[in-house]
C-alpha positions in Angstrom: 307.1 85.9 154.6 310.7 86.4 155.6 313.5 87.0 153.1 317.1 86.1 153.4 319.2 89.2 153.6 321.7 89.7 150.8 325.3 89.0 151.9 327.9 91.1 150.2 331.6 90.6 150.1 334.6 92.5 149.0 337.3 90.8 146.8 340.7 91.8 148.0 343.7 92.3 145.6 347.4 93.0 146.1 348.1 94.7 142.8 346.7 92.2 140.3 346.9 89.3 142.6 343.7 88.0 144.2 344.1 87.6 147.9 340.6 86.4 149.0 337.1 87.5 149.9 336.2 89.7 152.8 332.7 89.9 154.3 332.3 93.3 156.0 330.5 93.5 159.3 330.7 95.4 162.6 332.1 98.9 162.8 333.4 101.2 160.0 336.9 99.7 160.1 338.1 96.1 160.4 341.4 94.2 160.0 341.8 91.4 157.6 344.7 89.0 157.1 345.0 87.9 153.5 346.7 84.6 152.6 346.8 81.3 154.6 350.6 81.0 154.4 353.4 83.5 155.2 354.2 86.1 154.0 350.7 87.3 154.9 349.4 90.7 154.2 347.5 92.7 156.8 344.7 94.9 155.5 342.5 97.6 157.0 339.1 97.7 155.4 337.1 100.9 155.9 333.5 101.7 155.0 330.8 104.1 156.1 327.1 104.0 156.6 326.2 107.7 156.1 323.3 108.3 153.7 325.1 110.2 151.0 328.3 108.3 151.3 328.4 107.1 147.8 328.2 110.6 146.3 330.7 112.0 148.8 333.0 109.1 148.2 332.9 109.4 144.4 333.5 113.2 144.5 336.5 113.0 146.9 338.3 109.8 146.0 338.4 109.4 142.2 341.6 111.4 142.0 343.3 109.2 144.7 343.8 106.5 142.1 346.5 108.7 140.6 348.4 109.6 143.8 351.9 108.3 144.1 354.3 109.3 146.9 356.9 107.4 148.9 355.5 108.8 152.2 351.8 108.1 151.6 349.9 104.9 152.5 348.1 104.7 149.2 344.8 102.8 149.1 345.4 99.5 147.3 341.8 99.1 146.3 338.6 101.2 146.2 335.2 99.7 145.8 332.6 102.1 144.5 329.8 99.7 143.5 329.6 98.0 146.9 326.4 99.0 148.9 328.7 100.5 151.5 331.5 102.4 149.9 334.7 100.6 150.9 338.5 101.1 150.6 341.3 98.7 151.3 344.6 99.8 152.7 347.7 97.8 153.7 348.7 97.9 157.3 352.4 97.6 158.2 353.7 95.4 160.9 355.7 98.2 162.4 352.5 99.9 163.3 352.3 103.7 163.7 354.9 106.2 164.8 354.3 105.6 168.5 354.2 101.8 168.1 357.5 102.0 166.2 359.3 104.0 168.9 358.0 101.8 171.7 359.0 98.6 169.8 362.6 99.9 169.3 362.8 101.6 172.7 364.1 104.8 171.1 363.0 108.2 169.8 366.1 108.6 167.7 364.2 108.1 164.4 361.5 110.6 165.1 363.1 113.7 163.4 363.5 111.9 160.0 360.0 110.3 160.4 358.5 113.7 160.9 360.3 115.1 157.9 359.0 112.2 155.8 355.5 112.8 157.1 355.6 116.5 156.2 356.8 115.6 152.7 353.8 113.4 152.3 351.6 116.2 153.5 353.2 118.6 151.1 352.4 116.3 148.2 348.7 116.2 149.3 348.5 119.9 149.7 350.2 120.5 146.3 347.3 118.5 144.8 344.6 120.5 146.7 343.9 117.6 149.1 343.4 118.4 152.8 344.4 115.5 155.1 341.9 116.4 157.8 342.9 113.9 160.5 346.6 114.1 161.2 347.7 112.4 164.4 350.1 109.7 165.4 347.8 106.8 164.6 347.8 107.9 160.9 351.5 108.0 160.5 352.4 104.4 159.7 355.9 102.9 159.5 356.4 100.6 156.6 358.7 97.5 156.4 361.7 99.6 155.4 361.2 102.0 158.4 359.8 104.8 156.2 356.9 107.0 157.3 353.6 106.6 155.4 350.8 109.2 156.0 347.5 107.4 155.9 343.7 108.1 156.1 344.0 111.4 154.1 340.8 113.0 152.9 338.4 110.8 154.8 336.9 113.4 157.0 333.7 113.9 154.9 332.9 110.2 155.3 334.2 109.1 158.7 333.7 112.2 160.8 329.9 112.1 160.8 330.1 108.8 162.8 329.2 108.9 166.5 331.7 110.9 168.5 334.9 112.5 167.2 338.1 111.1 168.7 340.1 113.5 166.5 338.7 116.5 168.5 341.9 116.9 170.5 344.0 117.6 167.4 341.7 120.1 165.7 342.6 123.7 165.3 340.7 126.3 167.4 338.9 127.8 164.4 337.3 124.4 163.7 335.9 124.2 167.2 335.1 127.6 168.5 332.4 129.7 166.7 333.5 133.0 165.4 331.8 135.9 163.4 333.5 134.7 160.2 332.7 131.8 157.9 332.7 128.3 159.5 336.0 126.4 159.1 335.6 122.7 158.7 338.9 121.8 157.2 341.9 123.8 155.8 345.5 123.4 155.0 346.5 125.6 158.0 344.4 123.3 160.3 346.5 120.4 159.0 349.6 122.2 160.1 348.1 122.8 163.5 347.3 119.1 163.9 350.9 118.2 162.7 352.3 120.4 165.5 350.3 118.6 168.2 351.3 115.3 166.6 355.0 116.2 167.3 354.1 116.4 171.0 352.1 113.1 170.8 354.9 111.3 169.1 357.4 112.2 171.8 355.2 111.6 174.8 353.0 108.7 173.5 350.0 110.6 174.8 347.2 112.5 173.1 347.3 116.3 173.3 345.9 117.9 176.4 346.0 114.6 178.3 345.6 116.6 181.5 342.1 117.6 180.4 339.8 114.6 181.0 336.7 115.5 179.1 336.0 116.9 175.6 333.5 119.3 177.2 336.1 120.8 179.5 338.5 121.0 176.6 336.1 123.0 174.5 335.4 125.4 177.4 339.1 126.0 178.0 339.7 126.4 174.3 337.0 129.0 174.0 338.5 130.9 176.8 342.0 130.7 175.3 342.4 130.0 171.6 346.2 129.7 172.3 345.6 126.7 174.6 348.2 124.6 172.7 350.9 127.1 173.4 350.3 126.7 177.2 351.5 123.0 177.0 354.6 122.6 179.1 357.7 121.4 177.2 358.3 117.7 177.9 361.9 116.9 178.6 362.0 114.4 175.7 361.4 116.9 173.0 364.5 118.7 171.6 364.3 122.5 171.7 364.3 122.9 167.9 361.3 120.6 167.5 359.5 122.4 170.4 359.9 125.7 168.5 358.4 124.1 165.4 355.5 122.8 167.4 354.7 126.3 168.7 355.0 127.8 165.3 352.6 125.2 163.9 350.1 125.8 166.7 349.8 129.6 166.5 346.1 130.4 167.3 346.0 132.6 164.2 345.9 130.4 161.1 347.7 133.0 158.9 350.7 133.0 161.2 351.2 129.2 161.1 354.0 127.7 159.1 353.5 126.8 155.5 354.2 123.1 154.8 357.3 124.1 152.7 358.7 126.1 155.7 357.7 123.3 158.0 359.8 120.8 156.0 362.8 123.2 155.9 362.7 123.7 159.7 362.4 119.9 160.3 365.4 119.3 158.0 367.4 121.9 160.0 366.3 120.3 163.3 367.4 116.9 162.1 370.7 118.1 160.8 371.5 120.0 164.0 371.0 117.1 166.4 367.3 117.0 166.7 367.5 113.4 167.9 370.4 114.0 170.3 369.5 112.7 173.8 366.2 111.5 172.6 366.2 108.0 174.2 363.8 108.1 177.1 363.6 105.7 180.0 361.1 103.0 179.1 359.2 101.5 181.9 
């Protein structure tokens, strides 16, 4: 005797305003447009299927309800009682940091966007939260042109999924076995990822784009933990930001910049013409 499978749905809200029902299906992340008439709100709905997701989710996200910062993309809704733990996050029409630069055909805004992103990261770190997945796709630009750091703290839930597209932004100590304790995530690893994101934001390409396979990347990284510092300086990146990138990506975690020092240097780079000559030729 066959039974009809239970169909679950998520009710979406914008603040206290009901925006409609969403029926999750497919992969761990989907887009949803709420409202039949403009102005419509675009949402990203994320869920996971790992076995202990509910326990992990509850232990890592309860405190997120109290987060509030101008440069974080705060989750507008979290559903704990749904069979697949789910959160709902607004998506901005400007897209991410790379989308924004391409749309406006300019890199002039990048220094201030990087400052704002680092300020959001400092807020997380001050509350003991490791981002865990910093890269350009997770730096969103809101309707006012302000940076919003998104997807923070999701690594215990999303990373076990098949494959790891974030591999290229990870710090060496996360990927190369050592005699010490295993490092899964850390504040200094966030700084390393931020450094590589500077290069990604200016070039519109993932780090180590010249290395085609993850396997080859891991081999080269094991041979040289300072692989990031061998990247050649792209002409688009101002010298002051290139020095910040290299300081972020020191192979020794203890020698990397603190997030406070990172913000100070980014402010200085912005004040001293970090955006000068930063408009590339767009094809």
